[in-house]
C-alpha positions as CSV (number, residue, x, y, z in Angstrom):
1,X,128.6,106.6,109.0
2,X,127.1,103.6,110.9
3,X,123.5,103.2,112.1
4,X,121.0,100.5,112.5
5,X,118.9,102.6,110.1
6,X,121.0,101.4,107.2
7,X,119.2,98.1,106.8
8,X,117.0,96.7,104.0
9,X,114.0,97.1,106.3
10,X,114.4,100.9,106.3
11,X,115.0,101.2,102.6
12,X,112.1,101.9,100.1
13,X,110.3,98.7,99.3
14,X,111.0,97.1,96.0
15,X,107.9,95.6,94.4
16,X,106.2,95.1,91.1
17,X,102.8,95.4,92.8
18,X,101.0,98.7,92.4
19,X,100.1,98.7,96.1
20,X,102.9,97.4,98.4
21,X,103.2,97.8,102.2
22,X,106.4,99.6,103.1
23,X,105.9,98.5,106.7
24,X,103.0,98.1,109.2
25,X,102.5,101.9,109.2
26,X,103.2,103.0,105.6
27,X,102.3,102.0,102.1
28,X,103.9,102.7,98.7
29,X,101.8,103.1,95.6
30,X,103.2,103.0,92.0
31,X,101.7,105.2,89.3
32,X,100.6,104.9,86.3
33,X,96.9,105.2,86.8
34,X,95.7,108.1,89.1
35,X,94.9,107.6,92.7
36,X,92.8,109.7,95.1
37,X,94.2,110.3,98.6
38,X,93.1,112.2,101.7
39,X,94.9,115.5,102.0
40,X,97.9,115.3,104.4
41,X,98.3,111.5,103.9
42,X,101.3,111.8,101.5
43,X,104.7,111.4,103.3
44,X,107.1,111.2,100.3
45,X,107.3,110.4,96.6
46,X,109.8,109.8,93.8
47,X,109.3,110.6,90.1
48,X,107.3,113.1,88.1
49,X,104.0,113.4,90.1
50,X,101.4,116.1,90.4
51,X,99.0,116.7,93.2
52,X,95.7,118.5,92.6
53,X,92.6,119.2,94.7
54,X,89.9,116.8,93.7
55,X,86.5,118.5,93.1
56,X,83.5,117.1,94.8
57,X,81.9,115.9,91.6
58,X,78.4,117.3,91.3
59,X,76.1,119.6,93.3
60,X,74.5,116.7,95.2
61,X,77.8,115.5,96.6
62,X,78.9,119.1,97.4
63,X,75.6,119.7,99.2
64,X,76.2,116.5,101.3
65,X,79.7,117.7,102.3
66,X,78.4,121.1,103.4
67,X,75.3,119.8,105.3
68,X,77.1,116.8,107.0
69,X,80.5,118.4,107.6
70,X,81.9,115.1,106.4
71,X,85.4,116.3,105.7
72,X,86.1,114.3,102.5
73,X,89.1,116.4,101.3
74,X,90.7,114.5,98.5
75,X,93.7,115.1,96.2
76,X,94.3,113.5,92.9
77,X,97.8,112.1,92.4
78,X,98.9,111.6,88.8
79,X,102.1,111.1,86.8
80,X,104.8,108.5,86.7
81,X,106.6,107.4,89.9
82,X,105.8,106.1,93.4
83,X,104.3,107.7,96.4
84,X,104.2,106.8,100.1
85,X,101.2,107.3,102.5
86,X,100.8,107.1,106.2
87,X,98.8,108.9,108.9
88,X,99.5,109.4,112.6
89,X,101.5,106.2,112.7
90,X,98.4,104.1,112.2
91,X,98.5,100.5,111.0
92,X,97.9,100.4,107.3
93,X,95.6,97.8,105.6
94,X,94.5,97.4,102.0
95,X,91.2,96.1,100.7
96,X,90.8,94.9,97.1
97,X,87.3,95.5,95.9
98,X,85.9,93.4,93.0
99,X,82.7,95.2,92.0
100,X,82.0,95.6,95.7
101,X,81.9,98.4,98.2
102,X,82.8,99.5,101.7
103,X,81.4,102.2,104.0
104,X,84.1,103.8,106.0
105,X,85.0,106.6,108.5
106,X,86.8,109.2,106.4
107,X,89.3,109.8,109.2
108,X,90.6,106.2,108.6
109,X,90.9,106.7,104.8
110,X,94.3,107.0,103.2
111,X,93.9,106.5,99.4
112,X,92.2,104.5,96.7
113,X,92.3,103.9,93.0
114,X,90.7,106.8,91.1
115,X,88.6,104.3,89.1
116,X,86.6,103.7,92.3
117,X,83.5,105.8,92.9
118,X,82.9,107.5,96.3
119,X,79.9,109.2,97.9
120,X,78.7,110.4,101.3
121,X,75.8,108.4,102.8
122,X,73.6,109.0,105.8
123,X,73.1,106.0,108.1
124,X,69.5,105.0,107.7
125,X,67.4,105.0,110.8
126,X,69.4,107.8,112.5
127,X,66.3,109.9,112.7
128,X,66.8,113.2,114.5
129,X,70.0,112.1,116.3
130,X,72.9,114.2,115.4
131,X,76.5,113.4,116.2
132,X,79.8,112.1,114.9
133,X,79.6,108.9,112.9
134,X,76.0,109.1,111.5
135,X,77.4,109.9,108.1
136,X,79.9,107.7,106.3
137,X,81.8,107.7,103.0
138,X,81.3,104.8,100.6
139,X,83.8,103.6,98.1
140,X,82.6,101.2,95.4
141,X,83.7,99.4,92.3
142,X,86.8,97.5,91.4
143,X,90.2,98.6,92.8
144,X,92.2,99.0,96.0
145,X,91.5,101.0,99.1
146,X,94.1,101.8,101.8
147,X,93.0,102.6,105.3
148,X,94.9,103.6,108.5
149,X,93.8,102.1,111.8
150,X,94.6,103.4,115.2
151,X,95.8,100.3,117.1
152,X,95.3,96.7,116.0
153,X,91.7,96.2,114.7
154,X,89.1,93.5,115.3
155,X,87.2,92.1,112.3
156,X,83.7,90.8,113.0
157,X,81.7,88.4,110.8
158,X,78.1,89.8,111.2
159,X,76.4,86.8,109.6
160,X,76.5,84.6,112.7
161,X,75.0,87.0,115.3
162,X,74.3,90.7,115.7
163,X,77.3,92.8,116.5
164,X,77.0,96.2,118.3
165,X,79.8,98.7,117.9
166,X,80.7,102.2,118.9
167,X,80.3,104.6,115.9
168,X,83.5,106.4,117.0
169,X,85.5,103.2,116.9
170,X,84.1,101.8,113.7
171,X,86.5,101.9,110.8
172,X,84.5,100.4,107.9
173,X,81.9,97.8,107.0
174,X,80.5,95.9,104.0
175,X,78.5,98.6,102.1
176,X,75.6,96.2,101.5
177,X,75.0,96.0,105.3
178,X,72.7,98.6,106.8
179,X,73.3,99.0,110.5
180,X,70.4,99.7,112.9
181,X,70.8,102.4,115.5
182,X,70.6,101.3,119.2
183,X,70.1,104.1,121.7
184,X,70.8,102.8,125.2
185,X,70.4,106.1,126.9
186,X,67.6,106.4,129.4
187,X,66.4,109.2,131.7
188,X,68.1,107.7,134.8
189,X,71.4,107.3,132.9
190,X,71.1,110.8,131.5
191,X,70.7,112.4,134.9
192,X,73.9,110.7,136.1
193,X,75.9,112.0,133.1
194,X,75.4,108.9,130.9
195,X,77.8,106.0,130.2
196,X,79.5,107.5,127.2
197,X,78.3,104.6,125.2
198,X,74.7,105.7,124.5
199,X,74.5,105.1,120.7
200,X,75.7,101.9,118.9
201,X,75.6,100.6,115.4
202,X,74.1,97.1,115.3
203,X,75.1,94.9,112.3
204,X,73.5,91.6,111.3
205,X,73.8,89.8,108.0
206,X,76.3,88.5,105.5
207,X,79.2,90.9,105.7
208,X,81.9,92.3,108.1
209,X,82.6,95.3,110.3
210,X,86.1,96.4,111.3
211,X,86.6,98.1,114.6
212,X,89.8,99.9,115.9
213,X,91.2,100.0,119.4
214,X,90.5,103.8,119.6
215,X,87.4,106.0,119.7
216,X,87.6,109.2,117.5
217,X,86.7,112.3,119.5
218,X,83.3,113.6,118.3
219,X,83.3,116.6,116.0
220,X,81.5,119.6,117.4
221,X,78.6,120.2,115.0
222,X,75.9,122.8,115.3
223,X,74.0,122.3,112.1
224,X,74.6,118.7,111.1
225,X,72.3,115.8,110.6
226,X,69.1,116.3,112.7
227,X,65.6,117.5,112.1
228,X,64.9,119.2,108.8
229,X,68.5,118.9,107.6
230,X,68.7,115.2,108.4
231,X,65.4,114.5,106.6
232,X,66.5,116.6,103.6
233,X,69.6,114.3,103.2
234,X,67.2,111.4,102.4
235,X,66.7,113.2,99.0
236,X,70.4,112.6,98.3
237,X,70.6,109.0,99.6
């Protein structure tokens, strides 16, 4: 049989590194130590591996998931072998944390070392505004995080000047940054149907924010984030 598939580029990547890119849109992870991955991100594996639902890890974290509808559905991968991850043909990038953290949109998350800690955080200053993007998932500690980005991303250094970004296009940012919320909607704009860009995150300070060339569609939420519920989440923050 002959095919241009039968090339080294199409074969499983050979690497002694734990995290190794298979290509622009897939990553291979070697086990040993456990990893946590979003459900549905695994595409293939070799070896003796087990996949188990990862519990939320405490009542406070479970309450955040319920109240915010932040769909952090994780599986623990353990055993000996190698596993491949990819999602919707997105471009894969890895971030090596060294006692640091990132705040990210869970829909961009692929996998991370199980030694890292994760939590759901409310964006400070969101007030009574409800909507997609006002809650993010933080991953902190020392280890590797893999994300999938729709289209080629843009990385902004926020230390030079303030950077305003659309929450639905924001992939991740340095966790020590606290974005302010800019609401550009006014009565005249609202009466005309709005611009579709009414709310932005504004970042300023030493750190970075990563933005993809795609806006996630807002999740329809009836009970998330505003008023009493939004204020109650401050108890968990």
